[in-house]
KOLKOLBA-672182 format. One record per atom (N, C-alpha, C): chain; atom name; x, y, z. Coordinates in pm, 1 decimal, m for minus. Layout:
BEGIN
<'A','CA',<X,Y,Z>>
...
//
This chain:
BEGIN
<'A','N',<8850.4,12237.1,m2017.1>>
<'A','CA',<8880.7,12138.8,m1994.5>>
<'A','C',<8992.0,12166.1,m1895.1>>
<'A','N',<9049.3,12083.0,m1797.8>>
<'A','CA',<9155.4,12108.0,m1726.3>>
<'A','C',<9221.5,11991.9,m1693.3>>
<'A','N',<9400.3,11991.7,m1704.9>>
<'A','CA',<9454.2,11897.4,m1696.0>>
<'A','C',<9507.2,11873.5,m1582.7>>
<'A','N',<9492.3,11752.1,m1520.1>>
<'A','CA',<9474.2,11718.1,m1369.2>>
<'A','C',<9609.2,11613.7,m1368.3>>
<'A','N',<9656.2,11564.6,m1236.5>>
<'A','CA',<9758.2,11458.1,m1220.5>>
<'A','C',<9664.8,11422.9,m1088.1>>
<'A','N',<9618.3,11281.7,m1072.5>>
<'A','CA',<9603.0,11229.9,m945.3>>
<'A','C',<9732.1,11159.6,m916.8>>
<'A','N',<9752.8,11190.5,m808.3>>
<'A','CA',<9847.6,11069.5,m710.8>>
<'A','C',<9793.4,10980.4,m626.8>>
<'A','N',<9776.2,10851.6,m629.0>>
<'A','CA',<9723.6,10754.7,m569.3>>
<'A','C',<9812.2,10696.7,m460.2>>
<'A','N',<9767.3,10706.6,m330.6>>
<'A','CA',<9860.5,10691.2,m234.0>>
<'A','C',<9850.0,10514.2,m204.6>>
<'A','N',<9977.0,10474.8,m200.9>>
<'A','CA',<10019.2,10343.5,m133.3>>
<'A','C',<9968.2,10232.0,m225.1>>
<'A','N',<9950.8,10269.1,m344.0>>
<'A','CA',<9953.4,10140.7,m463.6>>
<'A','C',<10068.5,10082.1,m477.0>>
<'A','N',<10061.3,9931.5,m505.7>>
<'A','CA',<10178.1,9877.2,m538.9>>
<'A','C',<10270.2,9869.9,m476.6>>
<'A','N',<10272.4,9888.6,m335.8>>
<'A','CA',<10384.4,9902.3,m218.5>>
<'A','C',<10376.5,9767.4,m164.6>>
<'A','N',<10492.6,9678.8,m160.3>>
<'A','CA',<10505.5,9574.1,m101.8>>
<'A','C',<10398.0,9451.1,m114.2>>
<'A','N',<10369.3,9454.1,m235.1>>
<'A','CA',<10253.5,9362.9,m281.5>>
<'A','C',<10109.5,9383.0,m222.0>>
<'A','N',<10116.4,9532.9,m184.5>>
<'A','CA',<9970.6,9559.5,m129.4>>
<'A','C',<9883.8,9640.2,m230.3>>
<'A','N',<9789.4,9646.0,m219.8>>
<'A','CA',<9726.8,9726.5,m311.9>>
<'A','C',<9709.8,9723.1,m499.9>>
<'A','N',<9743.4,9616.4,m529.4>>
<'A','CA',<9798.3,9577.0,m665.7>>
<'A','C',<9688.0,9646.4,m802.6>>
<'A','N',<9771.3,9765.3,m853.9>>
<'A','CA',<9673.3,9796.2,m970.5>>
<'A','C',<9798.1,9780.5,m1102.8>>
<'A','N',<9743.9,9734.3,m1178.0>>
<'A','CA',<9848.2,9713.0,m1311.6>>
<'A','C',<9789.5,9868.5,m1352.6>>
<'A','N',<9885.4,9926.4,m1425.2>>
<'A','CA',<9876.1,10052.8,m1509.6>>
<'A','C',<9773.1,10061.8,m1628.9>>
<'A','N',<9779.0,9957.9,m1677.5>>
<'A','CA',<9707.4,9951.9,m1812.0>>
<'A','C',<9566.6,9945.0,m1770.4>>
<'A','N',<9537.9,9845.8,m1662.4>>
<'A','CA',<9421.7,9853.8,m1595.7>>
<'A','C',<9342.5,10016.5,m1569.5>>
<'A','N',<9434.9,10045.0,m1507.5>>
<'A','CA',<9406.7,10191.5,m1439.4>>
<'A','C',<9379.3,10301.5,m1535.7>>
<'A','N',<9428.2,10321.4,m1655.0>>
<'A','CA',<9421.3,10389.5,m1776.7>>
<'A','C',<9276.0,10360.0,m1814.8>>
<'A','N',<9246.3,10217.0,m1844.0>>
<'A','CA',<9131.9,10168.2,m1904.5>>
<'A','C',<9021.1,10242.1,m1793.8>>
<'A','N',<9014.0,10196.0,m1684.9>>
<'A','CA',<8905.2,10260.2,m1588.3>>
<'A','C',<8887.4,10391.4,m1595.8>>
<'A','N',<8990.1,10487.5,m1584.6>>
<'A','CA',<8993.2,10632.4,m1594.1>>
<'A','C',<8915.0,10679.8,m1747.3>>
<'A','N',<8968.9,10590.8,m1854.9>>
<'A','CA',<8923.7,10629.2,m1990.8>>
<'A','C',<8778.8,10580.1,m1975.7>>
<'A','N',<8721.7,10466.7,m1940.9>>
<'A','CA',<8606.8,10431.3,m1943.7>>
<'A','C',<8486.3,10515.3,m1851.9>>
<'A','N',<8559.8,10594.1,m1768.7>>
<'A','CA',<8483.5,10685.7,m1662.9>>
<'A','C',<8461.3,10822.4,m1742.6>>
<'A','N',<8541.6,10828.2,m1847.2>>
<'A','CA',<8513.3,10963.5,m1934.8>>
<'A','C',<8623.7,11054.9,m1900.2>>
<'A','N',<8732.0,11029.5,m1864.0>>
<'A','CA',<8839.8,11102.6,m1846.9>>
<'A','C',<8914.2,11099.4,m2004.5>>
<'A','N',<8965.9,11188.4,m2028.7>>
<'A','CA',<9070.7,11201.6,m2165.9>>
<'A','C',<9167.4,11223.7,m2152.2>>
<'A','N',<9267.2,11177.9,m2241.8>>
<'A','CA',<9432.0,11178.6,m2260.4>>
<'A','C',<9479.9,11114.0,m2136.0>>
<'A','N',<9431.6,10991.6,m2093.8>>
<'A','CA',<9479.7,10964.5,m1977.8>>
<'A','C',<9619.0,10860.0,m1987.1>>
<'A','N',<9704.8,10905.6,m1917.0>>
<'A','CA',<9847.0,10858.1,m1924.5>>
<'A','C',<9891.2,10856.0,m1765.1>>
<'A','N',<9969.5,10713.7,m1739.3>>
<'A','CA',<10007.4,10682.7,m1616.2>>
<'A','C',<10159.7,10667.6,m1620.4>>
<'A','N',<10238.1,10713.6,m1516.1>>
<'A','CA',<10369.0,10698.4,m1500.1>>
<'A','C',<10410.9,10631.4,m1384.5>>
<'A','N',<10471.1,10518.7,m1385.8>>
<'A','CA',<10564.5,10442.5,m1334.2>>
<'A','C',<10408.0,10380.1,m1231.0>>
<'A','N',<10464.2,10250.0,m1178.8>>
<'A','CA',<10381.2,10210.8,m1076.5>>
<'A','C',<10304.0,10250.5,m950.0>>
<'A','N',<10375.0,10368.6,m912.7>>
<'A','CA',<10318.3,10402.3,m794.0>>
<'A','C',<10216.2,10507.2,m797.5>>
<'A','N',<10133.8,10478.0,m912.7>>
<'A','CA',<10018.2,10582.0,m899.9>>
<'A','C',<9998.0,10715.8,m953.9>>
<'A','N',<10056.2,10760.5,m1042.2>>
<'A','CA',<10059.7,10885.6,m1105.1>>
<'A','C',<9981.5,10882.2,m1241.5>>
<'A','N',<9875.8,10930.7,m1229.3>>
<'A','CA',<9762.2,10957.8,m1348.2>>
<'A','C',<9736.6,11081.9,m1381.0>>
<'A','N',<9779.4,11093.8,m1514.7>>
<'A','CA',<9740.0,11253.4,m1585.6>>
<'A','C',<9640.2,11201.7,m1656.0>>
<'A','N',<9532.7,11325.3,m1652.3>>
<'A','CA',<9385.3,11286.3,m1729.5>>
<'A','C',<9359.6,11465.1,m1758.9>>
<'A','N',<9245.4,11469.2,m1846.7>>
<'A','CA',<9182.3,11574.7,m1885.2>>
<'A','C',<9066.3,11554.7,m1824.9>>
<'A','N',<8999.7,11677.7,m1775.9>>
<'A','CA',<8839.4,11666.1,m1744.2>>
<'A','C',<8777.7,11800.5,m1760.4>>
<'A','N',<8640.3,11757.5,m1793.4>>
<'A','CA',<8549.9,11898.6,m1786.1>>
<'A','C',<8501.4,11957.0,m1679.0>>
<'A','N',<8546.4,11873.1,m1580.9>>
<'A','CA',<8524.2,11887.4,m1423.7>>
<'A','C',<8613.0,11949.3,m1363.2>>
<'A','N',<8549.3,12078.2,m1292.2>>
<'A','CA',<8683.5,12161.3,m1231.9>>
<'A','C',<8671.7,12169.6,m1107.3>>
<'A','N',<8576.9,12065.4,m1038.4>>
<'A','CA',<8554.1,12100.1,m897.1>>
<'A','C',<8660.8,11964.1,m827.5>>
<'A','N',<8790.1,12009.8,m758.4>>
<'A','CA',<8875.9,11903.7,m738.0>>
<'A','C',<8787.4,11837.9,m620.5>>
<'A','N',<8721.4,11870.8,m521.7>>
<'A','CA',<8642.3,11747.6,m408.1>>
<'A','C',<8576.9,11649.5,m500.3>>
<'A','N',<8497.2,11718.8,m596.3>>
<'A','CA',<8390.2,11606.6,m667.6>>
<'A','C',<8509.6,11491.8,m750.0>>
<'A','N',<8601.5,11555.8,m844.5>>
<'A','CA',<8656.3,11473.9,m882.7>>
<'A','C',<8774.8,11376.0,m790.4>>
<'A','N',<8788.6,11374.8,m687.1>>
<'A','CA',<8858.8,11349.7,m589.5>>
<'A','C',<8773.7,11219.9,m513.3>>
<'A','N',<8648.2,11246.3,m517.0>>
<'A','CA',<8535.5,11132.6,m443.2>>
<'A','C',<8506.4,11063.2,m570.3>>
<'A','N',<8496.5,11128.7,m708.4>>
<'A','CA',<8487.5,11029.8,m829.9>>
<'A','C',<8555.6,10918.6,m812.0>>
<'A','N',<8700.4,10952.0,m815.2>>
<'A','CA',<8841.7,10860.4,m863.1>>
<'A','C',<8825.7,10774.1,m721.2>>
<'A','N',<8803.2,10831.1,m625.1>>
<'A','CA',<8807.0,10729.0,m496.5>>
<'A','C',<8731.8,10605.1,m512.2>>
<'A','N',<8616.3,10669.9,m527.3>>
<'A','CA',<8472.2,10556.6,m582.4>>
<'A','C',<8511.6,10475.6,m688.6>>
<'A','N',<8557.1,10528.3,m814.4>>
<'A','CA',<8594.2,10434.5,m946.5>>
<'A','C',<8712.8,10344.6,m902.4>>
<'A','N',<8796.1,10366.6,m827.4>>
<'A','CA',<8918.9,10269.0,m772.2>>
<'A','C',<8867.2,10173.2,m691.6>>
<'A','N',<8756.9,10223.5,m611.2>>
<'A','CA',<8716.6,10114.8,m489.7>>
<'A','C',<8619.8,9995.1,m550.7>>
<'A','N',<8562.1,10038.9,m691.0>>
<'A','CA',<8430.3,9995.3,m746.6>>
<'A','C',<8522.9,9892.4,m833.9>>
<'A','N',<8626.1,9962.6,m875.0>>
<'A','CA',<8688.7,9874.3,m990.8>>
<'A','C',<8822.0,9781.4,m950.0>>
<'A','N',<8872.3,9834.0,m834.6>>
<'A','CA',<9001.2,9703.3,m780.6>>
<'A','C',<8966.3,9666.9,m611.0>>
<'A','N',<8859.1,9702.6,m582.1>>
<'A','CA',<8795.8,9654.8,m459.9>>
<'A','C',<8896.0,9691.6,m322.8>>
<'A','N',<8928.0,9817.1,m363.8>>
<'A','CA',<9013.7,9866.0,m225.3>>
<'A','C',<8982.3,10033.7,m236.8>>
<'A','N',<8988.5,10107.8,m124.5>>
<'A','CA',<8987.0,10226.0,m122.7>>
<'A','C',<9123.8,10308.9,m113.7>>
<'A','N',<9132.0,10388.2,m169.2>>
<'A','CA',<9271.8,10449.9,m147.4>>
<'A','C',<9268.4,10596.6,m171.9>>
<'A','N',<9348.7,10685.1,m89.5>>
<'A','CA',<9330.8,10846.3,m99.9>>
<'A','C',<9387.6,10857.7,m214.6>>
<'A','N',<9323.4,10953.4,m290.8>>
<'A','CA',<9382.5,11059.5,m417.8>>
<'A','C',<9417.4,11190.7,m381.7>>
<'A','N',<9532.9,11226.9,m437.2>>
<'A','CA',<9553.4,11355.7,m405.5>>
<'A','C',<9561.4,11399.4,m558.0>>
<'A','N',<9457.1,11497.0,m584.0>>
<'A','CA',<9463.4,11582.1,m706.1>>
<'A','C',<9546.6,11724.7,m710.2>>
<'A','N',<9607.9,11725.3,m821.9>>
<'A','CA',<9660.8,11866.5,m843.4>>
<'A','C',<9654.9,11885.5,m1027.5>>
<'A','N',<9645.8,12009.7,m1013.4>>
<'A','CA',<9621.9,12077.6,m1170.3>>
<'A','C',<9776.1,12065.9,m1217.0>>
<'A','N',<9815.4,12033.5,m1337.1>>
<'A','CA',<9935.4,12026.3,m1411.4>>
<'A','C',<9998.9,12159.4,m1386.3>>
<'A','N',<9903.2,12267.6,m1392.3>>
<'A','CA',<10007.3,12384.8,m1389.1>>
<'A','C',<10066.1,12399.5,m1223.1>>
<'A','N',<9981.0,12351.8,m1135.1>>
<'A','CA',<10036.5,12314.0,m974.6>>
<'A','C',<10195.6,12257.4,m977.3>>
<'A','N',<10168.9,12149.2,m1077.5>>
<'A','CA',<10264.1,12094.6,m1071.0>>
<'A','C',<10401.6,12185.6,m1149.9>>
<'A','N',<10390.8,12243.7,m1208.8>>
<'A','CA',<10455.3,12343.6,m1315.1>>
<'A','C',<10546.5,12434.4,m1231.9>>
<'A','N',<10423.9,12483.2,m1141.0>>
<'A','CA',<10463.7,12577.2,m1064.0>>
<'A','C',<10577.0,12566.5,m970.9>>
<'A','N',<10551.0,12420.6,m886.5>>
<'A','CA',<10647.3,12358.8,m798.4>>
<'A','C',<10770.2,12340.8,m878.6>>
<'A','N',<10787.6,12296.6,m999.4>>
<'A','CA',<10906.7,12254.9,m1070.1>>
<'A','C',<10947.3,12355.6,m1114.9>>
<'A','N',<10916.6,12460.4,m1125.2>>
<'A','CA',<10982.1,12593.8,m1190.5>>
<'A','C',<11033.2,12721.7,m1094.4>>
<'A','N',<11016.0,12654.6,m940.8>>
<'A','CA',<11055.1,12745.2,m852.1>>
<'A','C',<11173.8,12724.1,m831.1>>
<'A','N',<11296.3,12833.7,m783.7>>
<'A','CA',<11419.3,12855.3,m803.0>>
<'A','C',<11489.6,12704.9,m648.2>>
<'A','N',<11398.0,12685.2,m577.6>>
<'A','CA',<11445.9,12589.2,m457.5>>
<'A','C',<11435.5,12468.3,m532.3>>
<'A','N',<11333.2,12427.3,m617.8>>
<'A','CA',<11330.2,12284.1,m679.0>>
<'A','C',<11447.2,12271.9,m779.7>>
<'A','N',<11504.8,12370.4,m837.4>>
<'A','CA',<11602.3,12325.1,m892.7>>
<'A','C',<11729.4,12301.1,m833.0>>
<'A','N',<11703.3,12337.9,m695.3>>
<'A','CA',<11843.9,12274.7,m586.2>>
<'A','C',<11829.1,12149.6,m553.5>>
<'A','N',<11733.0,12066.7,m605.2>>
<'A','CA',<11719.6,11940.7,m497.7>>
<'A','C',<11775.7,11801.4,m612.3>>
<'A','N',<11877.9,11801.8,m565.5>>
<'A','CA',<11961.4,11689.2,m627.6>>
<'A','C',<12006.1,11602.4,m514.1>>
<'A','N',<11937.4,11497.4,m544.3>>
<'A','CA',<11986.2,11399.6,m416.7>>
<'A','C',<12130.4,11354.5,m421.3>>
<'A','N',<12200.0,11306.6,m313.8>>
<'A','CA',<12318.0,11247.1,m324.2>>
<'A','C',<12371.1,11146.7,m213.5>>
<'A','N',<12471.6,11132.4,m201.0>>
<'A','CA',<12501.8,11001.3,m145.5>>
<'A','C',<12448.5,11058.1,46.3>>
<'A','N',<12416.0,11145.7,44.9>>
<'A','CA',<12394.6,11175.3,191.5>>
<'A','C',<12228.6,11227.3,217.2>>
<'A','N',<12191.7,11304.1,113.3>>
<'A','CA',<12043.2,11330.9,101.3>>
<'A','C',<11949.1,11307.5,m14.8>>
<'A','N',<11832.5,11280.4,45.0>>
<'A','CA',<11710.5,11252.3,m71.0>>
<'A','C',<11622.1,11371.5,m78.8>>
<'A','N',<11572.6,11422.6,m169.8>>
<'A','CA',<11477.4,11498.3,m142.6>>
<'A','C',<11316.5,11470.9,m193.0>>
<'A','N',<11218.3,11514.5,m129.6>>
<'A','CA',<11107.4,11468.1,m127.8>>
<'A','C',<10992.2,11604.9,m135.8>>
<'A','N',<10907.3,11555.0,m251.4>>
<'A','CA',<10785.6,11668.6,m232.9>>
<'A','C',<10675.5,11577.7,m182.8>>
<'A','N',<10590.9,11641.3,m71.9>>
<'A','CA',<10494.7,11562.1,m28.4>>
<'A','C',<10355.2,11644.5,m56.8>>
<'A','N',<10240.0,11577.6,m77.6>>
<'A','CA',<10108.6,11642.7,m125.1>>
<'A','C',<10011.9,11614.9,m28.6>>
<'A','N',<9976.9,11728.5,38.6>>
<'A','CA',<9888.0,11670.7,153.8>>
<'A','C',<9702.0,11662.7,100.4>>
<'A','N',<9631.2,11614.5,126.6>>
<'A','CA',<9482.1,11584.4,75.4>>
<'A','C',<9449.1,11712.8,95.2>>
<'A','N',<9416.8,11763.0,194.5>>
<'A','CA',<9358.1,11934.8,230.2>>
<'A','C',<9475.3,12005.3,279.5>>
<'A','N',<9436.9,12141.3,272.7>>
<'A','CA',<9500.6,12212.5,346.6>>
<'A','C',<9562.3,12226.2,447.4>>
<'A','N',<9683.5,12263.8,508.9>>
<'A','CA',<9710.5,12280.8,638.9>>
<'A','C',<9752.8,12420.5,652.5>>
<'A','N',<9658.3,12482.1,726.9>>
<'A','CA',<9701.0,12634.6,743.5>>
<'A','C',<9773.4,12655.8,891.7>>
<'A','N',<9789.4,12617.6,965.6>>
<'A','CA',<9872.6,12619.6,1053.3>>
<'A','C',<10027.1,12647.5,992.6>>
<'A','N',<10079.4,12750.6,1070.0>>
<'A','CA',<10242.6,12781.2,1001.5>>
<'A','C',<10339.6,12649.5,1078.6>>
<'A','N',<10428.4,12619.7,1013.3>>
<'A','CA',<10530.2,12549.4,1025.7>>
<'A','C',<10660.9,12633.0,1011.7>>
<'A','N',<10732.0,12621.8,1118.5>>
<'A','CA',<10870.6,12714.5,1078.5>>
<'A','C',<10977.5,12633.1,1045.7>>
<'A','N',<11030.5,12677.2,896.9>>
<'A','CA',<11128.4,12550.7,829.3>>
<'A','C',<11266.2,12646.9,867.4>>
<'A','N',<11359.1,12590.0,880.6>>
<'A','CA',<11382.0,12442.3,848.6>>
<'A','C',<11314.2,12342.3,985.8>>
<'A','N',<11261.8,12257.6,959.8>>
<'A','CA',<11181.3,12144.9,1084.7>>
<'A','C',<11233.7,12030.7,1092.4>>
<'A','N',<11311.6,11966.1,1187.7>>
<'A','CA',<11366.9,11858.8,1181.2>>
<'A','C',<11278.4,11737.9,1266.3>>
<'A','N',<11299.6,11623.6,1222.8>>
<'A','CA',<11192.3,11527.6,1280.5>>
<'A','C',<11276.2,11490.6,1404.7>>
<'A','N',<11207.0,11414.6,1511.7>>
<'A','CA',<11285.1,11373.0,1633.4>>
<'A','C',<11457.4,11292.4,1596.3>>
<'A','N',<11434.4,11225.4,1483.9>>
<'A','CA',<11561.4,11129.9,1490.0>>
<'A','C',<11644.5,11221.1,1376.3>>
<'A','N',<11575.8,11363.9,1335.8>>
<'A','CA',<11669.8,11418.2,1238.3>>
<'A','C',<11698.7,11356.0,1116.8>>
<'A','N',<11612.3,11254.8,1082.0>>
<'A','CA',<11643.1,11192.6,960.4>>
<'A','C',<11569.4,11256.9,835.1>>
<'A','N',<11453.0,11356.3,902.9>>
<'A','CA',<11360.3,11407.8,764.4>>
<'A','C',<11380.7,11528.9,846.2>>
<'A','N',<11393.2,11663.6,726.0>>
<'A','CA',<11412.0,11783.7,733.9>>
<'A','C',<11293.9,11840.5,655.2>>
<'A','N',<11224.9,11936.5,725.4>>
<'A','CA',<11118.0,11998.6,614.7>>
<'A','C',<11162.6,12127.9,582.5>>
<'A','N',<11193.3,12185.0,416.0>>
<'A','CA',<11274.6,12315.4,430.7>>
<'A','C',<11194.8,12381.0,349.6>>
<'A','N',<11039.9,12336.0,329.3>>
<'A','CA',<10964.5,12455.4,244.2>>
<'A','C',<10824.6,12398.6,277.0>>
<'A','N',<10729.5,12460.8,284.3>>
<'A','CA',<10594.7,12431.2,281.9>>
<'A','C',<10458.6,12545.3,229.8>>
<'A','N',<10388.4,12521.2,166.6>>
<'A','CA',<10264.8,12609.5,163.5>>
<'A','C',<10147.1,12540.4,230.6>>
<'A','N',<10023.9,12556.4,179.9>>
<'A','CA',<9941.5,12512.6,249.7>>
<'A','C',<9882.5,12358.0,180.8>>
<'A','N',<9943.4,12324.0,81.6>>
<'A','CA',<9895.4,12186.5,11.3>>
<'A','C',<10026.9,12120.5,2.4>>
<'A','N',<10163.8,12140.0,5.8>>
<'A','CA',<10285.2,12063.6,m46.1>>
<'A','C',<10372.0,12111.9,50.3>>
<'A','N',<10461.2,11986.4,71.5>>
<'A','CA',<10609.2,12037.9,150.3>>
<'A','C',<10710.5,11965.1,51.9>>
<'A','N',<10824.5,12051.7,100.4>>
<'A','CA',<10959.1,11992.0,42.2>>
<'A','C',<11051.0,11936.2,132.6>>
<'A','N',<11079.6,11810.0,141.3>>
<'A','CA',<11154.6,11784.0,263.0>>
<'A','C',<11306.3,11692.7,201.3>>
<'A','N',<11403.7,11725.9,300.3>>
<'A','CA',<11521.8,11641.1,289.6>>
<'A','C',<11537.3,11529.4,373.8>>
<'A','N',<11559.3,11382.0,326.8>>
<'A','CA',<11569.9,11282.6,427.4>>
<'A','C',<11733.3,11273.1,439.5>>
<'A','N',<11741.1,11260.8,539.6>>
<'A','CA',<11894.7,11261.4,580.3>>
<'A','C',<11929.2,11077.9,630.5>>
<'A','N',<12045.1,11039.5,594.3>>
<'A','CA',<12081.0,10888.1,680.8>>
<'A','C',<12078.6,10907.3,830.1>>
<'A','N',<12014.3,10806.6,850.6>>
<'A','CA',<12004.7,10783.0,995.1>>
<'A','C',<12031.5,10620.3,1027.8>>
<'A','N',<12163.2,10610.1,1109.8>>
<'A','CA',<12165.5,10462.9,1138.5>>
<'A','C',<12176.9,10377.9,1034.9>>
<'A','N',<12173.5,10443.8,899.8>>
<'A','CA',<12197.0,10313.6,806.1>>
<'A','C',<12089.3,10373.1,696.1>>
<'A','N',<11977.5,10434.9,738.4>>
<'A','CA',<11887.8,10424.5,664.6>>
<'A','C',<11834.8,10567.9,651.0>>
<'A','N',<11761.2,10582.0,533.2>>
<'A','CA',<11704.9,10726.0,516.2>>
<'A','C',<11548.3,10764.6,582.8>>
<'A','N',<11551.0,10837.2,654.5>>
<'A','CA',<11387.6,10892.4,690.7>>
<'A','C',<11309.9,10892.4,545.9>>
<'A','N',<11176.2,10872.6,600.0>>
<'A','CA',<11089.1,10928.2,495.0>>
<'A','C',<10975.5,10999.1,498.8>>
<'A','N',<10931.2,11106.4,433.7>>
<'A','CA',<10896.7,11195.5,510.0>>
<'A','C',<10736.8,11178.1,553.1>>
<'A','N',<10673.2,11087.4,479.6>>
<'A','CA',<10506.6,11094.5,467.0>>
<'A','C',<10481.4,11071.7,611.6>>
<'A','N',<10492.7,10957.3,708.9>>
<'A','CA',<10457.0,10941.6,826.6>>
<'A','C',<10489.1,11067.0,946.8>>
<'A','N',<10624.0,11142.7,945.3>>
<'A','CA',<10636.8,11255.8,999.5>>
<'A','C',<10546.6,11379.6,958.8>>
<'A','N',<10523.0,11392.2,850.3>>
<'A','CA',<10395.7,11522.8,798.3>>
<'A','C',<10302.9,11449.9,847.6>>
<'A','N',<10216.5,11352.7,832.0>>
<'A','CA',<10118.0,11308.8,843.4>>
<'A','C',<10066.8,11329.6,1019.6>>
<'A','N',<10176.6,11286.1,1096.4>>
<'A','CA',<10172.0,11324.4,1239.8>>
<'A','C',<10174.1,11437.9,1265.8>>
<'A','N',<10257.4,11557.7,1175.3>>
<'A','CA',<10252.2,11694.5,1247.3>>
<'A','C',<10155.0,11776.6,1156.7>>
<'A','N',<10073.1,11707.1,1077.9>>
<'A','CA',<9988.4,11791.2,1049.2>>
<'A','C',<9839.0,11740.2,1060.9>>
<'A','N',<9831.7,11617.0,1077.7>>
<'A','CA',<9715.2,11530.1,1079.8>>
<'A','C',<9630.4,11514.1,971.9>>
<'A','N',<9689.6,11526.4,849.1>>
<'A','CA',<9644.7,11514.6,711.1>>
<'A','C',<9700.1,11414.2,656.8>>
<'A','N',<9605.7,11337.9,586.3>>
<'A','CA',<9696.9,11229.3,491.4>>
<'A','C',<9764.6,11295.9,391.5>>
<'A','N',<9881.2,11200.2,346.4>>
<'A','CA',<9972.1,11264.6,272.0>>
<'A','C',<10034.2,11165.8,193.5>>
<'A','N',<10088.3,11197.7,75.1>>
<'A','CA',<10175.8,11100.1,m24.7>>
<'A','C',<10291.5,11196.1,m87.4>>
<'A','N',<10418.3,11141.8,m97.9>>
<'A','CA',<10526.2,11181.9,m123.0>>
<'A','C',<10603.6,11103.9,m271.9>>
<'A','N',<10657.4,11217.2,m361.7>>
<'A','CA',<10710.9,11175.4,m449.1>>
<'A','C',<10834.9,11248.2,m450.1>>
<'A','N',<10932.2,11192.8,m563.2>>
<'A','CA',<11048.4,11231.2,m549.0>>
<'A','C',<11062.5,11356.0,m683.4>>
<'A','N',<11179.9,11409.8,m677.9>>
<'A','CA',<11190.1,11527.9,m754.3>>
<'A','C',<11171.1,11487.6,m928.9>>
<'A','N',<11246.0,11392.7,m943.4>>
<'A','CA',<11270.4,11325.4,m1081.9>>
<'A','C',<11120.3,11308.0,m1138.1>>
<'A','N',<11026.6,11240.8,m1050.5>>
<'A','CA',<10885.7,11172.2,m1092.4>>
<'A','C',<10783.7,11337.5,m1140.5>>
<'A','N',<10805.1,11441.1,m1063.7>>
<'A','CA',<10758.4,11514.1,m1089.2>>
<'A','C',<10794.2,11588.1,m1244.9>>
<'A','N',<10934.8,11587.5,m1240.8>>
<'A','CA',<11005.8,11637.7,m1376.4>>
<'A','C',<10959.6,11564.5,m1505.7>>
<'A','N',<10947.2,11410.9,m1487.7>>
<'A','CA',<10921.5,11332.0,m1575.6>>
<'A','C',<10763.9,11360.5,m1604.6>>
<'A','N',<10674.3,11392.3,m1515.7>>
<'A','CA',<10544.0,11396.7,m1555.0>>
<'A','C',<10508.2,11491.9,m1615.9>>
<'A','N',<10594.9,11605.7,m1626.7>>
<'A','CA',<10579.7,11739.5,m1703.1>>
<'A','C',<10615.7,11710.7,m1846.4>>
<'A','N',<10677.3,11578.4,m1853.9>>
<'A','CA',<10698.2,11564.2,m2021.7>>
<'A','C',<10626.7,11472.4,m2082.1>>
<'A','N',<10526.9,11430.7,m2000.9>>
<'A','CA',<10424.5,11308.1,m2097.5>>
<'A','C',<10324.0,11374.2,m2117.4>>
//
């Protein structure tokens, strides 16, 4: 058995794609996943499964959500050990948001094998990618004209791959659940 985290993209944002976490936990449990736990309303689902094929799990979960809630959303699947590796890197320990900067971790739906030279700034210099591997990126959002940049659209345009973004506190909390 493997412990996974499914990050659901774009649910419960601005009144769109509403899913109650209690209902989401029930759907996962009824589908045969074990030890199902959700964290905050943005769609972070921890679960255990005998299935070890990530693509098969993603397909199953995306279809399950569409059937259960009436809309399709991208699912980004990571093993719990993947999140532990990210959180335990020396760089992660330095990601402390303040009044000038906010830090984010962005997960890609599939591998991006083209190189990115870091640091890489967005056109408005409101998003700065400071780390990447084939599946995950770490960025800093800077204040620009009174607003902070959000890395998702910048990273999706850069890679051509769907992405979802979480803050470091969310990942740390997930590891305690």
